[in-house]
C-alpha positions as CSV (number, residue, x, y, z in Angstrom):
1,X,144.3,124.6,109.7
2,X,147.7,123.4,111.1
3,X,150.0,124.6,108.3
4,X,148.0,128.2,108.8
5,X,149.0,128.1,112.3
6,X,152.5,127.3,111.1
7,X,152.4,130.1,108.4
8,X,151.3,132.5,111.1
9,X,154.1,131.3,113.3
10,X,156.7,134.0,114.3
11,X,160.2,133.3,112.9
12,X,161.3,132.7,116.2
13,X,158.9,130.6,117.6
14,X,159.5,128.6,114.0
15,X,162.9,128.2,115.0
16,X,162.6,127.2,118.7
17,X,160.3,124.1,116.9
18,X,163.1,123.6,114.8
19,X,166.2,123.4,117.4
20,X,163.2,120.8,119.8
21,X,163.1,118.8,116.5
22,X,166.8,118.3,116.2
23,X,167.1,117.7,119.8
24,X,164.3,115.0,119.8
25,X,165.6,113.5,116.3
26,X,168.2,111.1,117.7
27,X,166.1,110.0,120.2
28,X,163.1,109.4,118.0
29,X,165.4,107.4,115.7
30,X,166.2,104.8,118.6
31,X,162.5,103.9,119.5
32,X,160.5,101.1,118.1
33,X,158.4,101.3,114.6
34,X,155.0,102.1,116.8
35,X,154.0,105.0,118.6
36,X,154.3,103.9,122.6
37,X,155.0,106.1,125.9
38,X,158.3,107.2,124.2
39,X,156.5,109.2,121.4
40,X,153.9,110.2,123.3
41,X,156.9,111.8,125.7
42,X,158.9,112.8,123.1
43,X,156.8,114.8,120.6
44,X,155.1,117.9,122.3
45,X,152.3,119.8,121.2
46,X,154.3,122.6,119.5
47,X,156.0,120.4,117.6
48,X,153.7,118.9,115.1
49,X,152.8,121.1,112.9
50,X,156.3,121.1,111.0
51,X,156.6,117.3,111.5
52,X,152.3,117.1,109.6
53,X,153.8,119.5,107.1
54,X,156.9,117.7,106.2
55,X,154.7,114.4,106.2
56,X,151.8,116.0,103.8
57,X,154.9,116.5,101.6
58,X,155.6,113.2,101.7
59,X,152.4,112.0,100.6
60,X,152.5,114.3,97.3
61,X,155.1,112.2,95.8
62,X,152.6,109.6,94.8
63,X,151.4,112.8,92.2
64,X,153.0,111.8,88.4
65,X,155.2,115.5,88.1
66,X,153.8,115.8,84.3
67,X,150.5,114.7,85.1
68,X,149.5,116.4,88.8
69,X,146.1,115.1,88.3
70,X,147.4,111.2,87.7
71,X,148.6,109.1,90.9
72,X,151.5,107.1,89.7
73,X,152.0,103.0,89.2
74,X,154.0,103.0,92.0
75,X,151.9,104.8,94.3
76,X,151.9,101.9,96.8
77,X,155.4,101.5,96.8
78,X,155.6,105.1,97.8
79,X,153.3,104.7,100.9
80,X,154.8,101.8,102.1
81,X,158.4,103.9,101.7
82,X,156.8,106.8,104.0
83,X,155.2,104.7,106.2
84,X,158.6,103.7,107.4
85,X,158.9,107.8,108.6
86,X,155.5,107.3,111.0
87,X,157.9,106.6,114.2
88,X,160.1,109.8,113.3
89,X,157.1,111.8,112.4
90,X,154.8,111.1,114.7
91,X,152.1,109.4,112.2
92,X,149.1,106.8,113.4
93,X,147.1,104.8,111.0
94,X,144.1,107.3,112.0
95,X,146.7,110.6,111.3
96,X,147.8,109.3,107.8
97,X,143.9,108.7,106.5
98,X,143.3,111.4,107.2
99,X,146.4,113.8,106.1
100,X,146.3,111.7,102.4
101,X,142.3,112.3,102.2
102,X,143.5,116.2,103.0
103,X,146.2,116.0,100.4
104,X,143.7,113.9,97.5
105,X,141.2,116.8,97.9
106,X,143.9,119.4,97.6
107,X,144.8,117.8,94.5
108,X,141.3,117.5,93.4
109,X,140.7,121.0,93.7
110,X,144.0,122.3,92.2
111,X,143.2,119.2,88.9
112,X,139.7,118.9,88.7
113,X,140.5,115.1,88.3
114,X,137.2,113.6,90.0
115,X,139.5,109.8,90.4
116,X,141.3,112.1,93.1
117,X,138.1,113.0,94.6
118,X,136.6,109.1,95.1
119,X,139.7,108.4,96.2
120,X,139.4,110.8,98.9
121,X,136.2,110.0,99.7
122,X,137.8,106.5,100.7
123,X,140.3,107.6,103.0
124,X,137.8,109.8,104.9
125,X,135.3,106.7,105.3
126,X,138.2,105.0,106.7
127,X,139.0,107.9,109.0
128,X,135.2,107.7,110.1
129,X,135.7,103.5,110.6
130,X,138.7,103.7,112.1
131,X,139.4,103.8,116.1
132,X,142.2,104.2,118.0
133,X,144.8,101.4,118.9
134,X,145.0,101.9,122.3
135,X,144.5,104.6,124.9
136,X,148.2,105.8,124.5
137,X,146.9,106.9,121.2
138,X,144.1,108.6,122.2
139,X,146.0,110.4,124.7
140,X,148.3,111.7,122.3
141,X,145.7,112.3,119.3
142,X,144.0,114.3,122.4
143,X,147.3,116.8,122.9
144,X,147.0,117.6,118.7
145,X,145.3,120.5,119.3
146,X,144.2,122.9,116.2
147,X,141.9,126.4,116.1
148,X,139.9,126.6,113.3
149,X,137.4,129.7,112.3
150,X,133.9,128.9,111.9
151,X,130.7,131.1,111.7
152,X,133.0,133.8,112.6
153,X,133.9,132.5,115.9
154,X,136.8,130.1,116.6
155,X,136.6,126.5,117.2
156,X,138.9,124.4,119.2
157,X,139.5,120.8,118.0
158,X,141.9,118.1,117.9
159,X,143.9,117.2,115.0
160,X,141.3,114.2,112.7
161,X,138.4,116.5,113.4
162,X,139.7,119.4,112.6
163,X,141.1,118.1,108.8
164,X,137.6,116.9,108.5
165,X,135.5,119.9,109.6
166,X,138.2,121.9,107.1
167,X,137.1,119.8,104.3
168,X,133.3,120.0,105.3
169,X,134.1,123.6,105.4
170,X,135.6,123.7,101.7
171,X,132.4,121.2,100.5
172,X,130.2,124.0,101.7
173,X,131.7,126.9,100.7
174,X,131.2,125.6,96.7
175,X,127.9,124.1,97.5
176,X,126.4,127.1,98.6
177,X,126.6,127.8,95.5
178,X,126.8,124.9,93.7
179,X,125.3,126.0,90.1
180,X,128.5,128.7,89.8
181,X,130.6,125.8,91.1
182,X,129.2,122.9,89.0
183,X,127.0,124.0,86.8
184,X,129.6,122.8,84.0
185,X,130.8,119.6,86.2
186,X,127.9,117.3,87.3
187,X,129.9,114.5,88.2
188,X,131.9,116.7,90.6
189,X,128.7,118.1,92.3
190,X,127.5,114.5,92.8
191,X,131.1,113.2,94.3
192,X,131.3,116.4,96.5
193,X,127.6,116.3,98.0
194,X,128.9,112.4,99.2
195,X,132.1,113.6,100.8
196,X,129.8,116.5,102.2
197,X,127.2,114.0,103.7
198,X,130.0,111.7,104.4
199,X,131.6,113.5,107.1
200,X,128.1,113.7,108.9
201,X,127.7,116.5,111.6
202,X,130.4,117.6,113.4
203,X,129.9,119.4,116.8
204,X,130.8,122.8,116.3
205,X,132.2,123.4,120.3
206,X,135.7,122.8,122.0
207,X,134.6,118.8,121.7
208,X,138.0,117.1,120.5
209,X,136.4,113.8,119.2
210,X,135.1,112.8,116.3
211,X,131.3,111.6,115.9
212,X,131.0,108.4,114.7
213,X,127.3,108.3,113.8
214,X,126.6,108.2,110.4
215,X,124.3,111.7,109.6
216,X,120.9,111.8,110.3
217,X,118.4,111.7,107.2
218,X,116.8,114.9,108.5
219,X,119.8,116.6,109.4
220,X,120.9,115.6,105.8
221,X,117.9,117.4,104.5
222,X,118.3,120.3,106.4
223,X,121.5,120.9,105.4
224,X,120.4,120.2,101.4
225,X,117.7,122.6,101.8
226,X,120.3,125.5,102.9
227,X,122.4,124.5,100.2
228,X,119.6,124.8,97.8
229,X,118.3,128.4,99.3
230,X,121.8,130.0,99.2
231,X,123.0,128.9,96.0
232,X,119.5,129.7,93.8
233,X,119.5,133.4,96.0
234,X,123.6,133.4,95.0
235,X,122.3,132.4,91.4
236,X,119.6,134.8,91.3
237,X,121.2,138.0,92.9
238,X,124.2,137.4,90.7
239,X,122.0,137.2,87.2
240,X,120.1,140.1,88.8
241,X,122.3,142.5,89.4
242,X,124.6,141.8,85.9
243,X,121.0,142.0,84.1
244,X,120.4,145.4,85.9
245,X,123.4,147.0,84.6
246,X,123.3,145.5,80.7
247,X,119.8,146.9,80.9
248,X,121.4,150.5,81.7
249,X,123.3,150.4,78.2
250,X,121.3,148.0,75.9
251,X,117.4,149.4,75.6
252,X,115.7,146.7,73.2
253,X,115.1,143.9,75.9
254,X,113.0,144.8,79.1
255,X,114.9,143.7,82.4
256,X,111.9,141.2,83.5
257,X,112.7,139.4,80.3
258,X,116.5,138.7,80.6
259,X,116.2,138.0,84.3
260,X,113.2,135.2,82.9
261,X,115.4,133.6,80.6
262,X,118.2,133.5,82.8
263,X,116.3,131.8,85.0
264,X,114.9,129.2,82.8
265,X,118.6,128.2,82.4
266,X,119.2,128.3,86.1
267,X,115.6,126.2,86.6
268,X,116.9,123.8,83.7
269,X,119.9,123.3,84.7
270,X,118.3,122.4,87.8
271,X,116.2,119.9,87.0
272,X,118.5,117.7,84.4
273,X,121.8,117.7,86.5
274,X,120.9,118.7,90.0
275,X,118.3,117.4,90.8
276,X,119.5,113.9,90.4
277,X,121.7,113.9,92.4
278,X,120.0,115.8,95.2
279,X,116.9,113.8,95.4
280,X,118.7,110.5,96.1
281,X,118.8,112.5,100.0
282,X,115.9,115.2,99.0
283,X,113.3,113.9,97.2
284,X,111.4,117.3,96.9
285,X,115.0,118.9,95.7
286,X,112.9,120.0,93.0
287,X,110.0,121.4,94.4
288,X,112.0,123.4,96.7
289,X,114.5,124.9,94.5
290,X,111.1,125.8,92.1
291,X,109.4,127.2,94.9
292,X,112.3,129.3,96.0
293,X,113.0,130.6,91.8
294,X,109.4,131.5,92.1
295,X,109.6,133.4,94.8
296,X,112.1,135.4,93.6
297,X,110.9,136.7,90.1
298,X,107.8,137.1,91.6
299,X,108.6,140.2,93.6
300,X,110.4,141.4,90.7
301,X,107.3,140.6,88.4
302,X,104.2,141.9,90.4
303,X,105.0,145.9,90.5
304,X,105.1,145.4,86.7
305,X,102.1,143.4,86.3
306,X,100.3,146.5,88.3
307,X,101.0,148.8,85.9
308,X,99.9,146.7,82.8
309,X,97.3,148.7,80.5
310,X,97.7,147.1,77.1
311,X,100.0,144.7,75.1
312,X,102.8,146.7,74.9
313,X,106.0,145.4,73.2
314,X,106.9,145.4,76.7
315,X,104.1,144.1,78.1
316,X,104.3,141.1,75.6
317,X,108.3,140.2,75.7
318,X,107.5,140.4,79.8
319,X,104.5,138.0,79.7
320,X,106.0,135.8,77.4
321,X,109.4,135.3,79.2
322,X,107.4,135.0,82.7
323,X,105.0,132.3,81.2
324,X,107.7,130.4,79.6
325,X,109.3,130.6,83.2
326,X,106.4,129.2,84.5
327,X,106.3,126.0,82.2
328,X,110.0,125.3,83.3
329,X,109.3,125.7,87.1
330,X,106.4,123.9,86.3
331,X,108.6,121.2,85.0
332,X,110.6,121.2,87.9
333,X,108.4,121.1,90.0
334,X,106.7,118.3,88.6
335,X,110.1,116.2,88.4
336,X,109.2,114.8,91.3
337,X,105.6,113.6,90.8
338,X,106.0,111.5,88.2
339,X,105.5,112.2,84.8
340,X,102.5,114.0,85.0
341,X,101.0,117.2,86.6
342,X,97.8,118.9,86.9
343,X,98.6,122.3,85.1
344,X,95.0,123.8,86.1
345,X,95.9,123.1,89.4
346,X,99.7,123.2,89.5
347,X,100.1,121.0,92.6
348,X,101.2,123.6,95.3
349,X,103.1,125.5,93.1
350,X,102.0,129.0,92.9
351,X,102.1,130.6,89.6
352,X,102.5,134.0,88.2
353,X,98.5,134.6,86.1
354,X,99.6,135.4,83.1
355,X,96.6,133.8,81.5
356,X,93.9,136.0,83.5
357,X,96.6,138.9,82.7
358,X,96.7,138.5,79.2
359,X,94.0,137.0,77.6
360,X,91.8,140.0,77.3
361,X,94.9,141.3,76.1
362,X,95.2,139.4,73.6
363,X,91.5,139.0,72.1
364,X,92.1,143.4,72.0
365,X,95.4,143.1,70.4
366,X,93.5,141.2,67.2
367,X,90.6,143.9,67.4
368,X,93.4,145.6,66.3
369,X,94.9,143.4,63.8
370,X,91.6,143.4,62.2
371,X,91.2,146.8,62.1
372,X,95.2,147.4,60.7
373,X,94.3,144.9,58.1
374,X,90.8,146.3,56.5
375,X,92.5,149.7,56.4
376,X,95.1,148.1,54.8
377,X,92.9,146.7,52.2
378,X,91.1,149.6,51.3
379,X,94.5,151.3,50.7
380,X,95.2,148.6,48.3
381,X,92.5,148.5,46.0
382,X,92.8,152.1,45.9
383,X,96.3,151.9,44.1
384,X,95.2,147.8,42.7
385,X,95.0,148.4,38.7
386,X,95.3,144.8,38.0
387,X,97.4,143.9,36.4
388,X,99.8,140.7,36.8
389,X,102.7,140.8,39.3
390,X,104.3,138.5,36.5
391,X,104.8,135.9,33.8
392,X,104.6,133.4,36.6
393,X,102.8,135.7,39.1
394,X,99.6,136.5,37.6
395,X,97.6,137.2,40.1
396,X,97.1,140.8,41.9
397,X,99.6,142.8,43.6
398,X,97.4,143.5,46.5
399,X,96.5,140.1,47.3
400,X,100.1,138.6,47.5
401,X,100.2,142.2,50.4
402,X,96.8,140.9,52.4
403,X,98.3,137.2,52.4
404,X,101.4,138.8,54.1
405,X,99.5,140.8,56.3
406,X,97.8,137.6,57.4
407,X,101.0,135.1,57.7
408,X,102.4,137.9,59.5
409,X,99.5,138.2,62.3
410,X,98.9,134.8,62.1
411,X,103.1,134.2,63.2
412,X,102.8,137.4,65.7
413,X,99.9,135.4,67.3
414,X,102.0,132.0,67.8
415,X,105.1,133.5,68.5
416,X,103.2,135.8,71.5
417,X,104.5,132.5,73.5
418,X,101.3,133.3,75.9
419,X,98.2,131.2,76.7
420,X,96.0,131.2,74.5
421,X,92.3,129.0,74.4
422,X,89.8,128.3,71.5
423,X,88.3,131.9,72.4
424,X,91.6,133.8,71.4
425,X,92.0,130.6,68.2
426,X,88.3,131.9,67.3
427,X,89.4,135.1,67.2
428,X,92.2,134.9,64.5
429,X,90.0,132.8,62.1
430,X,87.6,135.5,62.5
431,X,89.5,138.2,61.7
432,X,90.8,136.1,58.9
433,X,86.9,135.7,57.4
434,X,86.3,139.2,57.7
435,X,89.5,140.4,56.3
436,X,89.2,138.5,53.0
437,X,85.5,138.8,52.6
438,X,86.4,142.2,52.6
439,X,88.6,141.9,50.1
440,X,86.6,139.4,48.0
441,X,83.6,141.7,48.7
442,X,85.7,144.6,46.6
443,X,86.8,142.5,44.3
444,X,82.7,141.7,43.1
445,X,81.3,145.0,44.1
446,X,83.1,146.1,40.6
447,X,81.6,144.1,38.2
448,X,78.6,144.9,36.5
449,X,75.6,143.3,36.2
450,X,75.9,141.0,32.8
451,X,72.4,142.6,31.4
452,X,74.0,145.8,31.0
453,X,76.7,144.5,28.4
454,X,73.7,143.5,26.0
455,X,73.0,145.7,23.3
456,X,69.8,146.9,23.1
457,X,67.0,144.5,20.6
458,X,66.1,146.5,17.8
459,X,62.7,147.4,17.2
460,X,62.3,144.8,13.9
461,X,64.3,142.0,15.1
462,X,62.4,138.2,14.4
463,X,59.8,136.7,12.2
464,X,56.8,135.1,13.6
465,X,54.2,132.5,12.0
466,X,51.5,135.4,12.6
467,X,52.0,138.7,10.5
468,X,53.0,141.4,12.6
469,X,52.4,145.0,11.7
470,X,55.5,147.5,11.7
471,X,55.3,150.9,12.0
472,X,58.8,151.3,11.0
473,X,62.0,150.0,10.0
474,X,65.2,151.4,11.4
475,X,68.7,150.1,10.8
476,X,70.7,148.3,13.5
477,X,73.9,150.6,14.8
478,X,76.2,150.6,17.3
479,X,74.1,151.2,21.2
480,X,74.6,154.3,23.2
481,X,75.9,152.7,26.4
482,X,75.1,154.0,29.7
483,X,77.9,156.4,31.0
484,X,78.0,154.1,34.7
485,X,78.7,151.0,32.4
486,X,81.5,152.7,30.1
487,X,83.3,153.8,33.1
488,X,82.7,150.4,34.3
489,X,84.0,148.6,31.5
490,X,87.0,150.3,31.1
491,X,88.4,148.5,34.1
492,X,86.8,145.6,33.5
493,X,89.0,144.3,30.2
494,X,89.9,141.0,29.3
495,X,93.5,140.9,31.0
496,X,91.8,142.7,34.4
497,X,89.1,140.4,34.7
498,X,92.1,137.3,33.8
499,X,93.3,138.8,36.8
500,X,91.0,139.3,38.9
501,X,90.2,135.2,38.6
502,X,93.9,134.8,39.1
503,X,93.7,136.3,42.1
504,X,90.7,134.4,43.3
505,X,92.1,130.9,42.5
506,X,95.4,132.0,44.3
507,X,93.2,132.8,47.7
508,X,91.8,129.6,47.4
509,X,95.3,128.3,47.2
510,X,96.6,130.2,50.0
511,X,93.5,129.7,52.1
512,X,94.4,125.6,52.3
513,X,98.3,126.5,53.1
514,X,96.9,129.2,55.7
515,X,94.7,126.2,57.2
516,X,97.6,123.6,57.7
517,X,100.1,126.3,58.8
518,X,97.2,127.2,61.5
519,X,96.4,123.6,62.4
520,X,100.3,123.0,62.7
521,X,100.6,126.1,64.9
522,X,97.8,125.2,66.5
523,X,98.7,121.7,67.6
524,X,101.9,122.6,68.4
525,X,101.0,125.1,71.0
526,X,98.4,123.3,73.0
527,X,100.4,120.8,74.5
528,X,101.9,123.6,76.7
529,X,99.2,126.2,77.0
530,X,95.8,124.8,76.8
531,X,95.6,120.7,77.4
532,X,94.6,120.2,80.8
533,X,97.5,117.3,81.2
534,X,100.5,116.8,79.4
535,X,103.8,114.6,80.1
536,X,106.5,117.0,81.7
537,X,109.2,113.7,80.6
538,X,108.1,113.6,77.2
539,X,110.5,116.2,75.1
540,X,109.2,114.6,71.9
541,X,107.5,117.3,69.6
542,X,106.3,115.1,66.7
543,X,104.9,113.1,69.6
544,X,103.2,116.1,71.2
545,X,101.5,116.9,68.4
546,X,100.5,114.1,67.3
547,X,98.7,113.1,70.8
548,X,97.3,116.9,70.5
549,X,96.1,116.5,67.4
550,X,94.5,113.3,68.1
551,X,93.0,114.5,71.1
552,X,91.4,118.2,68.9
553,X,87.4,118.4,70.4
554,X,84.9,118.4,67.8
555,X,84.4,122.7,68.4
556,X,87.8,123.3,67.1
557,X,87.5,121.0,64.4
558,X,84.2,122.8,63.3
559,X,85.9,126.0,63.7
560,X,88.3,125.2,61.1
561,X,86.4,123.2,58.9
562,X,83.3,126.3,59.2
563,X,85.9,129.2,58.6
564,X,87.9,127.8,55.6
565,X,85.0,126.5,54.1
566,X,83.5,129.8,54.5
567,X,86.1,131.9,52.4
568,X,86.8,128.6,49.8
569,X,82.9,129.3,49.1
570,X,82.7,133.2,48.8
571,X,86.3,133.1,46.4
572,X,84.4,130.2,44.5
573,X,81.2,132.6,43.7
574,X,83.0,135.7,43.3
575,X,84.7,134.0,40.6
576,X,81.5,132.1,39.0
577,X,79.9,135.7,38.6
578,X,83.3,136.5,37.1
579,X,83.2,133.4,34.7
580,X,79.8,134.4,34.1
581,X,80.5,137.7,32.4
582,X,84.2,137.6,31.0
583,X,82.5,136.0,27.8
584,X,80.1,138.1,27.7
585,X,82.2,141.0,27.8
586,X,84.8,139.2,25.0
587,X,81.5,138.9,22.2
588,X,79.3,141.2,23.4
589,X,81.7,144.2,24.7
590,X,85.0,144.0,22.5
591,X,83.9,142.0,19.6
592,X,80.8,144.0,19.1
593,X,81.2,145.6,16.3
594,X,83.4,143.2,14.5
595,X,80.6,140.3,15.6
596,X,77.4,141.9,16.8
597,X,76.7,144.5,14.4
598,X,78.4,143.4,11.5
599,X,78.3,140.1,10.7
600,X,75.5,139.2,8.1
601,X,75.4,142.9,7.9
602,X,73.6,143.5,4.2
603,X,74.1,140.4,3.2
604,X,75.8,136.6,4.2
605,X,77.8,136.3,1.3
606,X,79.8,139.6,2.2
607,X,80.3,139.1,5.6
608,X,81.1,135.6,6.5
609,X,81.9,133.8,10.4
610,X,85.4,133.1,9.4
611,X,86.5,136.5,9.8
612,X,85.0,137.1,13.5
613,X,86.9,133.7,14.2
614,X,90.2,134.9,13.8
615,X,89.3,137.7,16.4
616,X,88.1,135.2,18.4
617,X,91.2,132.7,18.2
618,X,93.5,136.3,18.7
619,X,92.0,136.9,22.0
620,X,91.8,133.1,23.0
621,X,96.0,133.0,22.7
622,X,95.8,136.2,24.8
623,X,93.5,134.6,27.2
624,X,95.6,131.7,27.5
625,X,98.2,133.5,28.1
626,X,96.6,135.4,31.0
627,X,95.2,133.0,32.8
628,X,96.3,130.7,35.4
629,X,96.3,126.6,34.0
630,X,93.8,126.4,36.5
631,X,91.4,128.7,35.3
632,X,91.7,128.3,31.8
633,X,89.1,125.5,30.7
634,X,86.5,127.4,32.7
635,X,87.4,131.4,30.7
636,X,87.3,129.3,27.1
637,X,84.0,127.4,28.2
638,X,82.5,130.7,29.1
639,X,83.6,132.7,25.9
640,X,82.5,129.9,23.7
641,X,78.9,129.6,25.2
642,X,78.9,133.5,25.0
643,X,79.6,133.4,21.8
644,X,76.9,130.8,20.9
645,X,74.6,133.3,22.5
646,X,75.8,136.0,19.9
647,X,76.0,134.1,16.9
648,X,72.2,133.3,17.8
649,X,71.7,137.1,18.7
650,X,72.8,137.9,15.1
651,X,70.5,135.4,13.6
652,X,67.5,136.4,15.3
653,X,68.1,139.9,17.1
654,X,69.7,141.5,14.0
655,X,67.7,143.4,12.8
656,X,66.2,144.5,9.8
657,X,69.3,144.8,8.1
658,X,69.7,141.4,8.4
659,X,67.1,140.1,6.3
660,X,68.1,136.6,5.5
661,X,66.0,134.7,2.3
662,X,66.2,130.7,1.1
663,X,69.5,131.7,-1.1
664,X,71.2,132.3,2.3
665,X,70.9,128.7,3.7
666,X,73.2,127.3,2.4
667,X,75.7,130.1,3.3
668,X,75.1,129.7,6.8
669,X,74.7,126.0,7.2
670,X,78.5,126.1,6.1
671,X,79.1,129.0,8.7
672,X,77.6,126.9,11.2
673,X,79.4,123.7,10.2
674,X,82.6,126.0,10.7
675,X,81.6,126.1,14.0
676,X,81.1,122.8,15.0
677,X,85.2,121.5,15.6
678,X,85.0,124.6,17.8
679,X,82.5,122.5,20.3
680,X,81.3,119.2,21.0
681,X,78.8,118.3,18.5
682,X,76.1,117.6,21.5
683,X,77.0,121.0,22.8
684,X,76.2,122.9,19.6
685,X,73.1,121.1,19.2
686,X,72.3,121.7,22.4
687,X,72.3,125.5,22.0
688,X,70.5,125.5,19.0
689,X,67.8,123.5,20.0
690,X,67.6,126.1,23.1
691,X,67.2,129.1,20.8
692,X,65.1,126.8,18.3
693,X,66.9,128.4,15.6
694,X,66.5,126.7,12.2
695,X,68.6,127.3,9.1
696,X,67.3,125.9,5.9
697,X,63.5,126.5,6.7
698,X,61.2,129.7,6.6
699,X,60.5,129.9,10.1
700,X,62.5,130.7,12.7
701,X,62.3,131.0,16.8
702,X,63.5,131.5,19.2
703,X,62.8,131.9,23.3
704,X,65.3,134.8,24.0
705,X,63.9,137.4,25.9
């Protein structure tokens, strides 16, 4: 501007100006205190650069020396004194206003004090509203010519339009990259935009008069679109160049992921910081900037999408980042539409089609995870010894690892950050069901049939009312079991069966936790991925989750119920099978020598039930330390049921070595009384009645086959 002309002026010419100024100084002092013919004749165009530079320095005296961003309280008094120099320096009211606006703007650039910018806007408004006092002032102002470079060409303007145009050029220069200059200063952005639009459209030619009309709406929109386009492009280029350079040294993250993350921040700042300002003049500013960002990123994304063949780590991360950017751009695009937007159509905004591309890839990924889990279950079972993890964790190690893998799969599924639907959810739940079913099947497949644990019935076993011819009497001794049964029973000790029960109970407990986790994760992911309408202004996740869970359709609800009830029922059935054999194992396998084969053998008096009950107590103490509290009662009940069954077997199927007489009735009644404290009286009566055991009579009969 004019300072630039003075700075570029040769020394000889400067000296000439100073001499000229000195020669006319005495004449100026005698002139009246307003511009007139004398001023017009005294001051020449070649002198005004120095005069106005001096006046600018005088205006700068209103700023506090210690705090340059503050205007002193005595500013009005200082300006009154400065006004006394107007006749000397050739300053009019309009020249004062425009120079003061320029000084305030320069001080704002130096200090970032918003108050200075606000005052500069007021000064500009006064300049635009002012009119020259008379024809003499008009002629005087027309002689103050300046040359300004704009759009690579030189423009000649008079002083006032030249200063305003210089201010507008500075505003435009910063607004063309407003993300960089005002990203952390939204208040300054609003005021600079106001200042730029306040000055209106200046004619970029040799016209020397200021345009008085306010900027038209169409002209403002054109300039705003230009600023948005240039700022978005500058920000994109800056981010793209930086991330391309960064990705050369950091190989862990794909460049497109870094770029999408950077553009998400740009879109978020555009929506929260810049759009509230821009929409005052351009209501579709959000749509325009969102479209620009989409086009910029789509050019880089398209070649990558065309080369996708599977859900690799890079593909997963790039699609996820692209989808999150798509959501952010949709929110930016929709901010002008109101509170809601139809995501299925997306208005006029194109989308990256991440859902269409990722849907089959997600299903393939789920199936791959299923295969991995099943393979791991097979390896885990080969290594499982069915010993508890610790005294506090009484389940098997393998089930902890199974749920760890399932939890990791669920966590990875919901952290894909890709669009998912009920088909994907059904696939995930199917993996869980089939994986746990495979585990439960392996648990039950290792069990033996209960009938294989019972000892064979002796050839001569019980008395009937009719006489049965007995060919031969054979003593009852230890039975010889099948080799396969013997081998299987070595892995089905009471402690190992207890660990299996604890493991199945752990499945029941963890299934509930897993179901709750998946339900919450699905509810949290659906507002973004699957719901047709969503509130773009609603940022409260709890509200989004609550509304989504309320709107969950019956199909999804039934899917959860069917899936997890199926797992619970299968685990319950497996537990029932173990309950069914654990008591039989204790009585007919572990205690077969001391109980089944030795009780009452030879004589009742020589082998009483007290000795057997001591061993049963020991077994119960061991079991209570092994089993979880949730299954303890059922295990103890199974053992006592089997004990009564074993006692009836001794009485009725004990063979010829147990020949009871009337003299044994009292002892047998005492033993039966000893058993009563271990049972409810009705319970023991049921077992005795069921087997039709009659103690105290000559005849006894059983329905046991």
